[in-house]
C-alpha positions in Angstrom: 106.7 -71.2 -24.7 105.3 -68.0 -22.9 106.0 -64.9 -25.2 107.2 -62.8 -21.8 109.2 -65.9 -20.9 110.9 -66.1 -24.3 111.4 -62.0 -24.2 113.3 -62.6 -21.2 115.4 -65.7 -22.6 116.4 -63.5 -25.6 117.4 -60.6 -23.7 119.8 -63.3 -21.7 121.1 -65.9 -23.8 120.8 -64.3 -27.2 117.8 -66.9 -28.0 116.2 -69.3 -26.4 117.7 -72.6 -28.0 121.1 -71.4 -26.2 119.2 -71.9 -22.8 121.4 -74.6 -21.0 119.7 -77.7 -20.2 120.1 -77.6 -16.6 117.4 -74.6 -16.8 114.8 -76.7 -18.6 113.0 -78.1 -15.9 112.8 -74.4 -14.2 112.0 -72.6 -17.5 109.0 -75.3 -17.6 107.6 -74.6 -14.2 108.2 -70.8 -14.8 106.1 -70.8 -17.9 103.7 -72.7 -16.2 103.4 -69.8 -13.6 103.2 -67.5 -16.7 100.1 -69.5 -17.9 98.5 -69.5 -14.4 99.3 -65.9 -14.0 97.3 -65.0 -17.5 94.3 -67.2 -16.6 94.2 -65.6 -13.2 94.4 -61.9 -14.9 91.5 -62.9 -17.3 89.2 -64.2 -14.6 89.9 -60.9 -12.8 89.2 -58.7 -15.6 86.1 -60.8 -16.3 84.8 -60.3 -12.6 85.7 -56.5 -12.9 83.6 -56.1 -15.7 80.9 -58.1 -14.0 81.4 -55.8 -11.0 81.1 -52.7 -13.1 77.8 -53.8 -14.6 76.6 -54.4 -11.5 77.4 -51.1 -9.9 75.9 -49.5 -13.3 72.8 -51.3 -12.5 72.5 -50.7 -9.0 73.3 -47.0 -9.5 71.0 -46.9 -12.3 68.3 -48.6 -10.0 69.4 -45.9 -7.3 68.7 -42.8 -9.7 65.4 -44.1 -10.6 64.3 -44.6 -7.2 65.7 -40.8 -6.4 63.7 -39.6 -9.5 60.4 -41.8 -8.6 60.8 -40.4 -4.9 61.1 -36.7 -6.1 57.9 -37.2 -8.5 56.0 -38.4 -5.6 57.2 -35.7 -3.6 55.9 -33.5 -6.3 52.7 -35.2 -6.8 52.0 -35.0 -2.9 52.9 -31.0 -2.9 50.6 -30.9 -5.9 47.8 -32.8 -4.0 48.3 -31.2 -0.6 48.2 -27.5 -2.4 44.9 -28.7 -4.3 43.3 -29.4 -0.9 44.3 -26.6 0.6 42.9 -24.5 -2.1 39.5 -25.8 -2.1 36.6 -23.9 -1.1 35.3 -26.9 1.1 36.4 -28.7 3.8 37.9 -32.2 3.4 38.7 -35.0 6.1 40.0 -38.3 5.3 39.5 -41.0 7.8 40.6 -44.6 7.8 38.5 -47.8 8.5 38.9 -47.4 11.9 37.8 -43.9 12.2 41.3 -42.3 12.5 41.8 -39.2 11.1 44.5 -39.2 8.6 44.4 -36.2 6.8 42.1 -32.9 7.0 42.9 -29.7 5.1 43.0 -26.4 6.9 39.4 -25.0 5.4 37.9 -28.0 7.3 38.9 -26.5 10.5 38.5 -22.8 9.5 35.0 -23.7 8.4 33.9 -25.7 11.3 35.7 -23.8 13.7 37.5 -26.6 15.2 39.7 -26.0 18.3 43.3 -26.9 17.9 42.9 -29.7 20.7 40.0 -31.3 19.1 41.6 -31.5 15.4 44.9 -32.6 17.0 43.4 -35.8 18.6 43.0 -37.1 15.2 40.0 -38.8 16.2 36.6 -38.6 14.4 34.7 -39.4 17.6 36.5 -36.4 19.3 35.2 -33.9 16.3 31.7 -35.3 16.1 31.2 -34.5 19.8 32.7 -31.4 19.7 30.0 -30.9 16.7 27.1 -32.2 18.4 26.9 -29.4 20.9 26.9 -26.5 17.8 23.9 -28.5 15.5 20.4 -28.3 15.5 20.2 -32.2 15.2 23.2 -34.0 16.7 21.9 -37.6 16.3 21.3 -37.1 12.8 25.1 -36.0 12.8 26.4 -38.9 14.4 24.1 -41.4 12.9 25.2 -40.3 9.0 28.7 -41.5 10.1 27.8 -44.8 11.7 25.7 -45.4 8.8 28.6 -44.5 6.3 30.6 -47.2 8.3 27.9 -49.9 8.2 28.0 -49.1 4.2 31.6 -48.5 3.7 31.0 -49.0 -0.4 28.3 -46.6 -0.6 28.5 -42.8 -1.0 26.3 -40.4 1.7 25.4 -37.0 1.5 23.1 -34.8 3.9 22.4 -31.4 5.5 23.5 -29.9 8.7 22.4 -27.3 10.4 23.8 -25.4 12.9 22.5 -23.2 16.0 23.9 -20.2 14.8 22.0 -20.5 11.4 24.9 -21.7 9.2 23.8 -24.7 6.8 26.6 -27.3 5.3 26.2 -30.4 2.7 28.0 -32.9 4.0 29.1 -35.6 1.4 31.6 -38.8 1.5 32.7 -41.4 -0.9 34.8 -44.4 -0.2 38.7 -44.2 -0.7 39.9 -46.8 -2.8 43.3 -48.3 -3.5 42.6 -50.5 -6.6 39.9 -52.8 -5.4 40.7 -52.4 -1.7 38.6 -49.6 0.7 41.0 -48.3 2.8 39.2 -45.0 4.0 36.4 -42.4 3.7 36.9 -38.7 2.4 34.4 -36.5 3.8 33.6 -33.0 2.3 31.9 -29.9 3.9 30.6 -27.3 2.0 28.9 -23.9 3.4 25.7 -23.2 1.4 24.3 -20.7 4.2 24.1 -18.0 1.7 23.2 -20.4 -1.2 20.2 -21.7 0.6 19.3 -18.4 1.9 19.0 -16.6 -1.8 17.3 -20.2 -2.7 14.7 -19.7 0.0 14.3 -15.6 -0.7 13.6 -16.8 -4.3 10.9 -19.3 -3.6 9.4 -17.0 -1.1 9.4 -14.3 -3.9 7.9 -16.4 -6.4 5.4 -17.8 -3.9 4.5 -14.2 -2.7 3.9 -13.1 -6.2 1.7 -16.2 -7.1 -0.5 -15.1 -4.5 -0.3 -11.4 -5.0 -1.4 -12.3 -8.7 -4.7 -14.0 -7.1 -5.2 -11.3 -4.8 -5.1 -8.7 -7.2 -7.4 -10.6 -9.4 -10.0 -10.8 -6.3 -9.6 -7.1 -5.6 -10.1 -6.3 -8.9 -13.8 -8.2 -8.9 -14.4 -6.9 -5.4 -13.7 -3.1 -6.4 -16.6 -3.5 -9.1 -19.1 -5.0 -6.5 -18.2 -2.3 -4.0 -18.5 0.4 -6.4 -22.0 -0.6 -7.3 -22.8 -0.9 -3.7 -21.4 2.0 -2.1 -22.5 4.3 -4.9 -26.3 2.8 -4.8 -26.0 3.3 -0.9 -25.3 6.7 -1.1 -27.9 7.7 -3.5 -30.4 5.8 -0.8 -29.3 7.9 1.6 -29.7 11.3 -0.2 -33.4 10.0 -0.7 -33.9 9.0 3.0 -34.6 11.2 6.0 -31.8 11.4 8.3 -32.7 9.6 11.5 -35.1 7.3 10.3 -34.7 3.3 10.8 -34.6 2.9 6.7 -31.6 5.5 6.7 -29.8 4.0 9.8 -29.8 0.8 8.0 -28.4 2.0 4.5 -25.6 3.9 6.9 -25.0 0.1 8.3 -24.8 -0.8 4.6 -22.2 1.8 3.9 -20.3 1.1 6.8 -20.0 -2.6 6.3 -19.1 -1.9 2.4 -16.2 0.8 3.5 -14.8 -2.0 5.5 -15.0 -4.3 2.7 -13.1 -1.8 0.3 -10.3 -1.8 3.5 -9.9 -5.2 2.8 -9.9 -4.7 -1.0 -7.5 -2.0 -0.3 -4.9 -4.6 1.6 -5.2 -7.1 -1.1 -4.1 -4.5 -3.5 -1.5 -3.4 -1.2 -0.1 -6.8 -0.9 0.0 -7.5 -4.7 1.6 -4.2 -5.4 -1.3 -2.8 -7.6 -2.4 -0.3 -5.4 -2.2 3.4 -6.5 0.3 5.6 -4.7 0.6 9.4 -4.7 4.2 9.3 -4.5 5.9 12.9 -2.9 9.1 13.4 -1.3 8.3 12.9 2.6 10.7 13.4 5.3 10.2 10.1 7.2 10.9 11.8 10.8 7.8 14.2 10.2 5.5 11.4 9.4 6.3 9.2 12.7 5.7 12.6 14.6 2.5 13.2 12.7 1.2 9.4 13.4 2.4 9.7 17.3 -0.7 10.9 18.8 -2.5 8.5 17.2 -0.3 5.9 18.3 -0.5 6.9 21.8 -4.7 6.5 21.2 -4.6 3.1 20.2 -1.7 1.6 22.1 -2.4 0.4 25.7 -1.1 2.6 28.4 1.1 0.0 29.7 3.2 0.1 26.8 5.8 2.9 26.8 6.5 4.6 23.1 9.9 5.7 23.0 10.5 7.3 19.5 14.4 8.5 18.3 15.2 10.6 14.9 17.8 12.5 13.9 18.2 16.0 13.9 18.1 16.1 9.9 15.8 15.2 7.4 15.1 11.3 6.5 13.7 11.8 3.0 11.7 9.1 1.0 9.6 9.1 -2.1 6.6 7.2 -1.1 2.7 7.7 -0.3 2.2 9.8 2.9 -1.0 8.0 3.8 0.4 4.5 3.3 3.2 5.3 4.9 1.3 6.3 8.1 -0.5 3.0 7.5 2.5 1.1 7.6 3.6 2.6 10.9 0.3 1.9 12.2 0.1 -1.7 11.4 3.5 -2.2 13.1 2.6 -0.4 16.0 -0.4 -2.4 16.6 1.1 -5.7 15.8 3.6 -4.7 18.5 0.9 -4.0 20.9 -0.6 -6.8 20.3 2.6 -8.8 21.0 2.7 -7.3 24.3 -0.4 -8.0 26.3 1.2 -7.6 29.6 3.0 -4.5 28.9 6.4 -3.5 27.5 8.6 -1.4 25.3 7.8 -0.1 21.7 10.7 1.7 20.3 10.7 3.6 17.2 13.8 4.7 15.1 14.7 6.4 12.0 17.9 7.2 10.3 20.1 6.8 7.4 21.7 3.5 6.9 24.5 2.5 4.1 24.7 -0.9 3.0 28.0 -2.1 1.6 28.7 -5.0 -0.7 29.9 -7.2 2.2 27.0 -6.4 4.9 25.2 -9.6 5.9 22.1 -7.8 5.3 22.8 -8.0 1.5 22.0 -11.5 1.7 18.6 -10.9 3.2 17.9 -9.2 0.2 18.6 -5.5 0.8 21.0 -4.1 -2.0 23.9 -2.3 -1.4 23.6 1.3 -1.4 22.4 4.3 0.9 18.8 4.0 2.6 16.8 5.2 4.8 15.9 2.8 7.8 12.8 2.7 10.0 12.8 0.3 12.6 9.8 -0.6 14.7 10.9 -2.9 17.8 9.0 -4.4 21.0 9.7 -6.5 23.9 6.9 -8.8 23.0 6.0 -12.6 22.8 8.3 -12.9 19.7 7.7 -14.9 16.5 8.4 -18.6 16.1 11.1 -19.2 13.7 8.7 -21.7 11.3 6.2 -18.7 11.1 8.8 -15.8 10.1 8.6 -16.9 6.4 5.1 -17.0 6.1 4.2 -13.9 8.1 3.5 -11.6 4.8 1.4 -14.2 3.5 -2.3 -13.0 3.1 -4.9 -14.4 5.8 -2.1 -16.2 7.4 -2.0 -15.1 11.2 -1.0 -16.3 14.6 -3.7 -14.3 16.6 -7.1 -15.8 17.1 -9.9 -15.5 14.3 -11.3 -12.3 16.4 -8.2 -10.7 16.3 -8.1 -9.5 12.8 -8.0 -10.4 9.1 -4.3 -11.8 8.4 -3.6 -8.8 6.2 -2.4 -6.1 7.7 1.4 -7.3 7.4 0.6 -8.5 3.8 -0.5 -4.8 2.9 2.7 -3.7 4.6 4.9 -5.6 2.2 2.8 -4.9 -0.6 3.5 -1.0 0.2 7.2 -1.1 0.9 7.9 -3.2 -2.2 5.9 -1.0 -4.5 7.7 1.9 -3.0 10.9 0.5 -3.6 12.0 -0.6 -0.4 12.8 -3.6 1.2 11.8 -5.1 4.9 13.7 -7.4 7.2 12.4 -9.3 10.0 14.2 -10.2 13.5 12.5 -12.2 16.3 13.4 -14.3 19.2 10.7 -15.8 21.2 10.3 -14.6 24.5 12.4 -11.3 23.8 10.7 -9.2 21.0 10.9 -8.6 17.3 12.2 -5.9 15.1 10.9 -5.0 11.7 13.5 -2.8 9.6 11.9 -1.1 6.7 14.9 0.2 3.9 13.5 3.1 1.9 15.6 4.8 -1.0 16.7 7.3 0.1 15.1 10.9 -2.0 16.5 14.2 -2.5 14.3 17.6 -3.0 12.1 19.5 -0.7 9.6 17.4 1.7 6.1 17.8 1.2 4.2 19.7 3.7 1.2 17.5 5.5 -1.9 18.3 3.8 -5.5 17.7 5.8 -7.9 16.4 3.5 -11.6 17.4 3.9 -14.6 15.6 2.5 -15.7 17.0 -0.8 -18.9 18.6 -1.0 -21.4 17.4 -3.7 -20.0 19.5 -6.9 -22.3 22.2 -8.4 -23.7 20.8 -12.1 -22.7 21.2 -15.7 -23.9 20.8 -19.3 -20.9 18.9 -20.7 -21.3 15.5 -22.7 -19.6 12.8 -21.1 -19.0 9.4 -22.9 -19.0 6.3 -20.5 -17.1 3.4 -21.8 -17.8 0.5 -19.0 -18.0 -3.1 -19.7 -19.8 -4.0 -16.5 -23.5 -3.1 -16.5 -24.4 -2.1 -12.7 -21.1 0.2 -12.9 -21.9 1.6 -16.1 -25.9 2.6 -15.2 -24.7 4.0 -11.9 -22.3 6.3 -13.7 -24.9 7.4 -16.0 -27.2 8.4 -12.8 -24.5 10.0 -10.9 -23.6 12.1 -14.0 -26.9 13.0 -15.2 -28.1 14.3 -11.7 -25.0 16.8 -11.9 -26.4 18.1 -15.2 -24.3 16.1 -18.1 -25.5 14.5 -21.1 -24.3 10.9 -20.8 -23.3 8.7 -24.0 -22.6 4.9 -22.9 -20.8 2.1 -24.4 -20.3 -1.5 -23.2 -16.7 -1.8 -24.6 -14.3 0.3 -26.6 -15.1 -0.6 -30.0 -18.7 0.6 -29.2 -17.6 3.7 -27.7 -15.7 4.6 -30.9 -18.7 3.7 -33.1 -20.9 6.0 -30.5 -18.7 9.0 -30.6 -18.4 9.2 -34.5 -22.3 8.8 -34.4 -22.8 11.9 -31.8 -22.7 15.1 -33.8 -21.9 17.5 -31.1 -18.8 17.9 -28.8 -17.7 15.4 -26.5 -15.8 17.2 -23.3 -14.8 13.8 -21.7 -14.5 10.0 -22.2 -14.7 8.0 -18.8 -13.2 4.6 -19.6 -12.5 1.2 -17.8 -8.8 0.0 -18.6 -9.6 -3.5 -19.2 -12.9 -4.2 -21.7 -13.4 -6.9 -24.3 -12.5 -5.8 -28.0 -10.6 -2.5 -27.2 -9.1 -1.4 -23.8 -9.1 1.5 -22.2 -6.0 2.7 -23.4 -6.3 2.0 -27.0 -9.9 3.5 -26.7 -8.3 6.9 -25.4 -5.5 7.1 -28.0 -8.1 6.7 -30.8 -10.8 8.8 -29.7 -8.4 11.7 -29.2 -6.9 11.4 -32.4 -10.2 12.2 -33.8 -11.1 14.4 -31.0 -8.4 16.4 -29.4 -9.9 18.4 -26.9 -11.7 15.4 -25.3 -10.6 15.1 -21.8 -10.2 11.2 -20.3 -10.8 9.7 -17.0 -9.7 6.5 -16.6 -11.1 4.1 -13.9 -9.8 0.8 -12.9 -9.6 -1.9 -10.2 -5.9 -2.6 -11.1 -4.1 0.7 -10.6 -0.8 -1.1 -11.9 -2.1 -1.6 -15.2 -2.4 2.6 -15.4 0.4 3.9 -13.7 3.2 1.3 -13.3 3.2 -0.4 -16.6 1.3 2.0 -19.2 1.7 5.3 -17.8 -1.6 6.9 -19.0 -2.0 9.6 -16.9 -1.0 12.5 -19.3 -2.0 15.4 -20.7 -5.7 16.4 -20.0 -6.3 12.9 -18.4 -6.6 11.7 -14.6 -7.4 8.5 -12.9 -10.2 7.3 -10.2 -9.5 4.0 -8.8 -12.1 1.8 -7.9 -14.2 1.5 -5.7 -15.7 4.7 -5.9 -18.9 6.7 -4.8 -21.1 8.8 -6.7 -20.1 11.7 -5.0 -16.2 10.8 -6.2 -17.1 10.3 -9.2 -18.7 13.5 -9.7 -15.9 15.2 -7.9 -13.2 13.7 -10.1 -15.3 14.8 -13.4 -15.8 17.9 -12.2 -12.2 18.9 -11.6 -11.0 17.3 -14.6 -13.6 19.5 -16.9 -12.9 22.7 -15.1 -9.0 22.3 -15.1 -7.4 24.7 -17.3 -6.3 23.5 -20.6 -2.6 22.4 -20.6 
């Protein structure tokens, strides 16, 4: 009997046995109902338990899904932040060329209008950019090639008409083994390319300069011999004779050849510069009369300078030569006439100034600008105009050394030169000199020195080139000096030690076998402290810039020189008071 039914019967009848027999059938039905109820309840409990488990499972799965969604959202946020933080422009396209995603840098770098970008179509962007690049065919062809070779990476260089340069890369976008699109990266390399080009040009110019300097050194030795011996002949021949006229022509030609060597040395930055504080404004006005003589009448010369000084540390004659060369080039660029504008002033270059990318460091500068309204210079020629012997003029219009000489002078003075030019509009040469302080040097008119009076001093000549050694002996002996000679530094020391008397002056070449001029002078001065020294060299840099040898009781005479200039230098040094 069901325990619940038995409990109720005991409450009613005292015991289950006291239940009347007539109620027994009913009790059986009630008991069956109780049993069925128990079974139903058990089934319900099991169902509820299963439902609870299912609900718990679904809840957990929902919770996991929400967590996963948050992770994806966070990952997408990180990815977006990364794309927006990169310096490159990025665009993602699907296999049909539709734009899936871009970063803001992409639109900013390429200066894309919102209307073009909102089209979300690669073709629209290419159409817009085709108007701005130097090679629109290549721009589109690279994209077409990438579409045909979907699994291959690509790269190319895109040049814009405004001078900007971009490197463009693309990689296939994959999910597993399936390619779903392509990722394009645009990188602005304008500044890097500019710096690389500057470095390449500087290296090339340095190499050419070294070659030019070596050639000039050998030429200087030859010109010294030619000029000096021609001068000897001039003095021995009667003025007006045919022989004297022939020699005069030799001297003129030799001096023109000397000018070429000077230009080579200027380009290679090995020329001796007599530095002084100059007012650039005064130099311009001092050269103005010469400019008006050499510039055609149909060219209008306009000069503009500030009221105050524009001080630079430079060689006066070389600075004048720079201005003259620029003016002549401008004249040649305006055969039909035009305007030549010369301007000076101060210029402060800041770190973010575009001119810094072109090689002019930030700082205070003195600016010289020479601008013409001529034919202009082709873009492909701009990088070569300072190379020796490069010229766009006909062969009878110059040697191609004028601008190379200018380049060397400016660089040797610590300055920089920048060229801007447009075909059919004209050119502008801008020279930046370091600003100097002090009192500007007054202009000095150099007179041709007269032949100096003789003396009776003893001079030791150390020169490895025999022709130069012989002409120096001849020039010095005719001025009354006693000459001792040697072919190198070691021999010169031996000659000095064997000579019992005083040696008043040592003349030594800088570059000699066995013992160079510097070491010779130091060794001889250690034994003969009163001996004065005159250095000669075709490489001015060897003396002035690298070794700094012009010191007490010494001087320097660059090659090529003439017999008379040698005599004058010797006389000047020997007659100078003891310092």
